[in-house]
LUMPATI-665932 format. One record per residue (C-alpha): x, y, z; chain; residue in three letters. Coordinates in Angstrom, 3 decimals. Layout:
# residues N
{node {X; Y; Z}; A; ALA};
...
This chain:
# residues 254
{node {11.931; -24.940; 6.177}; A; UNK};
{node {9.073; -22.837; 5.748}; A; UNK};
{node {9.413; -21.742; 9.462}; A; UNK};
{node {13.089; -20.994; 9.021}; A; UNK};
{node {12.149; -19.255; 5.816}; A; UNK};
{node {9.714; -16.885; 7.534}; A; UNK};
{node {12.051; -15.938; 10.472}; A; UNK};
{node {14.738; -15.101; 7.698}; A; UNK};
{node {12.726; -13.072; 5.751}; A; UNK};
{node {11.556; -11.482; 8.779}; A; UNK};
{node {15.182; -9.949; 9.839}; A; UNK};
{node {16.062; -9.351; 6.177}; A; UNK};
{node {12.731; -7.733; 5.130}; A; UNK};
{node {13.487; -4.453; 7.714}; A; UNK};
{node {17.090; -3.930; 6.774}; A; UNK};
{node {15.942; -4.184; 2.894}; A; UNK};
{node {13.398; -1.741; 3.705}; A; UNK};
{node {15.645; 1.020; 5.293}; A; UNK};
{node {18.100; 0.522; 2.226}; A; UNK};
{node {14.995; 1.246; -0.504}; A; UNK};
{node {14.106; 3.954; 1.903}; A; UNK};
{node {17.310; 5.856; 1.363}; A; UNK};
{node {17.666; 4.862; -2.577}; A; UNK};
{node {14.197; 5.997; -3.532}; A; UNK};
{node {15.296; 9.340; -2.169}; A; UNK};
{node {17.888; 9.761; -5.264}; A; UNK};
{node {16.064; 7.309; -7.978}; A; UNK};
{node {12.547; 8.164; -8.639}; A; UNK};
{node {10.391; 5.018; -9.545}; A; UNK};
{node {9.582; 5.551; -12.953}; A; UNK};
{node {5.823; 5.332; -13.382}; A; UNK};
{node {2.809; 7.298; -12.560}; A; UNK};
{node {3.832; 11.527; -12.692}; A; UNK};
{node {7.701; 9.797; -13.168}; A; UNK};
{node {7.363; 7.776; -16.093}; A; UNK};
{node {10.271; 8.071; -18.255}; A; UNK};
{node {11.664; 5.436; -21.162}; A; UNK};
{node {14.884; 4.607; -18.777}; A; UNK};
{node {12.990; 2.145; -17.074}; A; UNK};
{node {13.181; 0.056; -20.310}; A; UNK};
{node {10.240; -2.497; -21.722}; A; UNK};
{node {6.851; -1.058; -20.162}; A; UNK};
{node {2.810; -2.325; -19.972}; A; UNK};
{node {-0.401; -0.256; -20.175}; A; UNK};
{node {-0.751; 1.075; -16.690}; A; UNK};
{node {-4.080; -1.258; -16.303}; A; UNK};
{node {-2.262; -4.608; -17.386}; A; UNK};
{node {0.775; -3.673; -15.046}; A; UNK};
{node {-1.154; -2.723; -11.925}; A; UNK};
{node {-3.472; -6.036; -12.429}; A; UNK};
{node {-0.328; -8.245; -12.870}; A; UNK};
{node {1.450; -6.490; -9.968}; A; UNK};
{node {-1.099; -6.551; -7.430}; A; UNK};
{node {-2.870; -10.085; -7.962}; A; UNK};
{node {-0.263; -11.900; -6.098}; A; UNK};
{node {-0.553; -10.694; -3.044}; A; UNK};
{node {-4.642; -11.393; -3.165}; A; UNK};
{node {-4.062; -15.076; -4.696}; A; UNK};
{node {-1.413; -15.904; -2.527}; A; UNK};
{node {-3.228; -14.906; 0.781}; A; UNK};
{node {-5.914; -17.211; -0.499}; A; UNK};
{node {-3.632; -19.732; -0.668}; A; UNK};
{node {-2.359; -19.290; 2.771}; A; UNK};
{node {-5.849; -19.287; 4.231}; A; UNK};
{node {-7.270; -22.288; 2.494}; A; UNK};
{node {-4.485; -24.128; 3.619}; A; UNK};
{node {-3.728; -22.759; 6.820}; A; UNK};
{node {-3.835; -24.804; 10.297}; A; UNK};
{node {-5.597; -21.871; 12.002}; A; UNK};
{node {-7.728; -19.939; 9.455}; A; UNK};
{node {-11.167; -20.239; 10.700}; A; UNK};
{node {-10.540; -18.895; 13.866}; A; UNK};
{node {-12.887; -16.154; 14.234}; A; UNK};
{node {-10.552; -13.274; 14.231}; A; UNK};
{node {-8.382; -14.384; 11.826}; A; UNK};
{node {-11.385; -14.930; 9.201}; A; UNK};
{node {-11.685; -11.325; 9.904}; A; UNK};
{node {-8.228; -10.765; 9.351}; A; UNK};
{node {-8.229; -12.383; 5.830}; A; UNK};
{node {-11.379; -10.614; 4.589}; A; UNK};
{node {-9.943; -7.203; 5.272}; A; UNK};
{node {-6.599; -8.392; 3.691}; A; UNK};
{node {-8.451; -9.491; 0.630}; A; UNK};
{node {-11.073; -6.933; 0.619}; A; UNK};
{node {-8.350; -4.042; -0.041}; A; UNK};
{node {-6.225; -6.570; -2.779}; A; UNK};
{node {-9.315; -7.148; -4.641}; A; UNK};
{node {-9.958; -3.298; -4.592}; A; UNK};
{node {-6.059; -2.864; -5.896}; A; UNK};
{node {-6.209; -5.944; -8.482}; A; UNK};
{node {-9.769; -5.975; -10.002}; A; UNK};
{node {-11.047; -2.380; -9.487}; A; UNK};
{node {-8.300; 0.181; -8.919}; A; UNK};
{node {-6.652; -0.606; -12.281}; A; UNK};
{node {-9.969; -0.519; -14.793}; A; UNK};
{node {-10.858; 2.898; -13.053}; A; UNK};
{node {-7.489; 4.513; -14.216}; A; UNK};
{node {-7.996; 7.124; -17.346}; A; UNK};
{node {-5.308; 7.955; -19.420}; A; UNK};
{node {-2.483; 5.848; -21.643}; A; UNK};
{node {0.123; 5.567; -18.834}; A; UNK};
{node {2.826; 2.749; -18.639}; A; UNK};
{node {4.359; 0.882; -16.179}; A; UNK};
{node {8.009; -0.202; -16.568}; A; UNK};
{node {7.792; -4.138; -16.515}; A; UNK};
{node {10.932; -4.088; -14.108}; A; UNK};
{node {9.048; -2.381; -11.796}; A; UNK};
{node {5.453; -4.429; -12.126}; A; UNK};
{node {8.070; -7.603; -11.383}; A; UNK};
{node {9.752; -5.773; -8.261}; A; UNK};
{node {6.116; -5.549; -6.853}; A; UNK};
{node {5.157; -8.659; -7.546}; A; UNK};
{node {8.087; -9.903; -5.828}; A; UNK};
{node {7.174; -7.934; -2.410}; A; UNK};
{node {3.739; -8.814; -2.839}; A; UNK};
{node {4.409; -12.536; -2.656}; A; UNK};
{node {6.712; -12.219; 0.194}; A; UNK};
{node {4.356; -9.638; 2.172}; A; UNK};
{node {1.596; -11.740; 1.955}; A; UNK};
{node {3.581; -14.881; 2.894}; A; UNK};
{node {4.800; -13.092; 5.697}; A; UNK};
{node {1.189; -11.893; 6.891}; A; UNK};
{node {-0.551; -15.161; 5.855}; A; UNK};
{node {2.088; -17.176; 7.958}; A; UNK};
{node {2.065; -15.201; 11.103}; A; UNK};
{node {-1.353; -15.524; 11.215}; A; UNK};
{node {-2.455; -18.906; 9.578}; A; UNK};
{node {0.093; -21.189; 10.357}; A; UNK};
{node {1.573; -20.007; 13.371}; A; UNK};
{node {-0.168; -21.690; 16.926}; A; UNK};
{node {-2.003; -18.101; 17.691}; A; UNK};
{node {-5.045; -20.303; 19.045}; A; UNK};
{node {-4.791; -18.679; 22.075}; A; UNK};
{node {-4.139; -15.059; 21.151}; A; UNK};
{node {-6.696; -14.888; 18.812}; A; UNK};
{node {-9.811; -16.029; 20.447}; A; UNK};
{node {-13.520; -14.566; 19.931}; A; UNK};
{node {-12.632; -11.926; 22.546}; A; UNK};
{node {-9.569; -10.463; 20.083}; A; UNK};
{node {-12.461; -9.409; 18.353}; A; UNK};
{node {-13.532; -6.885; 21.349}; A; UNK};
{node {-10.374; -5.932; 22.113}; A; UNK};
{node {-9.066; -2.284; 22.065}; A; UNK};
{node {-6.223; -3.240; 19.621}; A; UNK};
{node {-8.821; -4.929; 17.234}; A; UNK};
{node {-11.008; -1.985; 17.519}; A; UNK};
{node {-8.314; 0.906; 17.034}; A; UNK};
{node {-6.442; -1.018; 14.176}; A; UNK};
{node {-10.339; -1.593; 12.527}; A; UNK};
{node {-11.206; 2.026; 12.936}; A; UNK};
{node {-7.892; 2.899; 11.268}; A; UNK};
{node {-7.937; 0.587; 8.701}; A; UNK};
{node {-10.826; 1.643; 8.067}; A; UNK};
{node {-10.714; 5.282; 7.447}; A; UNK};
{node {-6.991; 4.384; 5.597}; A; UNK};
{node {-9.027; 2.989; 2.946}; A; UNK};
{node {-11.709; 5.801; 2.648}; A; UNK};
{node {-9.300; 8.131; 2.260}; A; UNK};
{node {-7.806; 6.463; -0.137}; A; UNK};
{node {-10.246; 5.340; -2.019}; A; UNK};
{node {-11.448; 8.973; -2.048}; A; UNK};
{node {-8.194; 10.499; -2.940}; A; UNK};
{node {-7.588; 8.180; -5.930}; A; UNK};
{node {-11.412; 10.277; -7.219}; A; UNK};
{node {-9.959; 13.009; -6.679}; A; UNK};
{node {-6.705; 12.610; -8.495}; A; UNK};
{node {-8.910; 10.547; -11.422}; A; UNK};
{node {-11.301; 13.686; -11.885}; A; UNK};
{node {-9.051; 16.317; -11.743}; A; UNK};
{node {-9.588; 17.432; -15.629}; A; UNK};
{node {-12.054; 17.026; -18.030}; A; UNK};
{node {-11.931; 14.092; -20.567}; A; UNK};
{node {-9.170; 15.212; -23.355}; A; UNK};
{node {-7.980; 17.534; -21.366}; A; UNK};
{node {-3.988; 17.216; -20.480}; A; UNK};
{node {-3.028; 19.887; -18.633}; A; UNK};
{node {-2.057; 19.264; -14.667}; A; UNK};
{node {-3.876; 20.346; -11.734}; A; UNK};
{node {-3.058; 20.403; -8.479}; A; UNK};
{node {-5.556; 18.287; -6.270}; A; UNK};
{node {-7.296; 20.243; -3.417}; A; UNK};
{node {-10.108; 18.610; -2.121}; A; UNK};
{node {-10.375; 15.749; 0.865}; A; UNK};
{node {-7.315; 14.959; 2.547}; A; UNK};
{node {-5.349; 16.788; -0.209}; A; UNK};
{node {-6.116; 20.070; 1.691}; A; UNK};
{node {-3.507; 18.576; 4.143}; A; UNK};
{node {-1.205; 16.680; 2.155}; A; UNK};
{node {-0.267; 16.738; -1.735}; A; UNK};
{node {0.045; 12.871; -1.077}; A; UNK};
{node {-3.462; 11.988; 0.170}; A; UNK};
{node {-3.731; 8.969; -1.574}; A; UNK};
{node {-0.692; 7.216; 0.133}; A; UNK};
{node {-1.426; 8.600; 3.321}; A; UNK};
{node {-4.313; 6.800; 3.390}; A; UNK};
{node {-2.936; 3.548; 2.535}; A; UNK};
{node {-0.331; 4.152; 4.842}; A; UNK};
{node {-2.948; 4.522; 7.323}; A; UNK};
{node {-4.612; 1.553; 6.222}; A; UNK};
{node {-1.595; -0.896; 7.184}; A; UNK};
{node {-1.025; 0.756; 10.231}; A; UNK};
{node {-4.355; -0.033; 11.209}; A; UNK};
{node {-4.599; -3.521; 10.011}; A; UNK};
{node {-0.993; -4.235; 12.218}; A; UNK};
{node {-2.781; -2.631; 14.905}; A; UNK};
{node {-5.750; -4.930; 14.704}; A; UNK};
{node {-3.739; -8.117; 14.366}; A; UNK};
{node {-0.697; -7.377; 15.980}; A; UNK};
{node {1.362; -9.182; 13.998}; A; UNK};
{node {5.520; -8.666; 13.650}; A; UNK};
{node {4.684; -9.783; 10.118}; A; UNK};
{node {2.161; -6.888; 9.737}; A; UNK};
{node {4.316; -4.538; 11.022}; A; UNK};
{node {7.172; -5.425; 8.870}; A; UNK};
{node {4.800; -4.578; 6.094}; A; UNK};
{node {4.291; -0.954; 7.357}; A; UNK};
{node {7.624; -0.358; 7.482}; A; UNK};
{node {8.110; -1.332; 3.898}; A; UNK};
{node {4.691; 0.851; 2.954}; A; UNK};
{node {6.297; 3.801; 4.680}; A; UNK};
{node {9.870; 3.256; 3.252}; A; UNK};
{node {8.302; 2.935; -0.327}; A; UNK};
{node {5.681; 5.668; -0.103}; A; UNK};
{node {7.592; 8.565; 2.395}; A; UNK};
{node {10.501; 9.146; -0.457}; A; UNK};
{node {7.825; 9.529; -3.396}; A; UNK};
{node {5.333; 11.500; -1.712}; A; UNK};
{node {8.448; 13.800; -1.027}; A; UNK};
{node {9.452; 13.994; -4.663}; A; UNK};
{node {5.589; 14.702; -5.753}; A; UNK};
{node {5.415; 17.712; -3.333}; A; UNK};
{node {8.556; 18.850; -5.115}; A; UNK};
{node {7.087; 18.553; -8.336}; A; UNK};
{node {3.855; 20.216; -7.450}; A; UNK};
{node {6.247; 23.223; -5.823}; A; UNK};
{node {8.059; 23.443; -9.235}; A; UNK};
{node {4.778; 23.386; -11.095}; A; UNK};
{node {2.520; 25.509; -9.575}; A; UNK};
{node {4.770; 27.576; -6.835}; A; UNK};
{node {4.854; 27.568; -2.803}; A; UNK};
{node {1.568; 29.834; -2.709}; A; UNK};
{node {-0.571; 27.056; -4.118}; A; UNK};
{node {0.791; 23.842; -2.342}; A; UNK};
{node {1.326; 26.068; 0.963}; A; UNK};
{node {1.661; 24.384; 4.207}; A; UNK};
{node {0.543; 21.234; 3.079}; A; UNK};
{node {3.047; 18.238; 4.243}; A; UNK};
{node {3.684; 15.524; 1.655}; A; UNK};
{node {2.763; 12.384; 3.381}; A; UNK};
{node {1.457; 12.499; 6.872}; A; UNK};
{node {-0.686; 15.663; 8.076}; A; UNK};
{node {1.330; 18.332; 10.215}; A; UNK};
{node {4.169; 15.744; 10.291}; A; UNK};
{node {6.056; 15.303; 7.235}; A; UNK};
């Protein structure tokens, strides 16, 4: 039954990603810079992020500890990389946030569902499907793993630095808006999103897991429309001369 659920979701999720991608160009998710009261009841941002992100961390741990192939060297590394990302997103990133922003409960709940499904698909593909021959010790020296690990680490570094830039745009007590221009913000207006996308592309490359590639599709579907809207907001607020030729998400491309 679980295998049937996995296969069904693997077909459904890419289709839903395309739908979400299109819808988000017309409907801006009401958190962060686009926060509005139209999305209903909201929670403090810190609480919302912890509740939204920690299900991925917990679900992956449960999938790993109960898995058939959890202690194969390569899959153990995959597990650690995934958990490092979600530990930071669940228990570090929220408490570094500044300000008193809110997160709508409905968006938080959609994020919870998405994270549960994503962690299940990736966890099942890595720890339950028989990959003992595929993920042998030699996989850790393969071109896939080395290239993917470099992309993953680079993406995480870009994401962390970009978040740091955003947090420190204005002095304490200042409520004015500033345009980020340090680090990868010299090339894209949503450098933090670019870092996250690069991270998950790297994870998909190093695992060569179909479920990880589905997550890449979903990541792009979620982030690309929002990055486009953020760039437009910056152009409206700061002007085309300030924004310049920066792309919204992928340097020199989009």
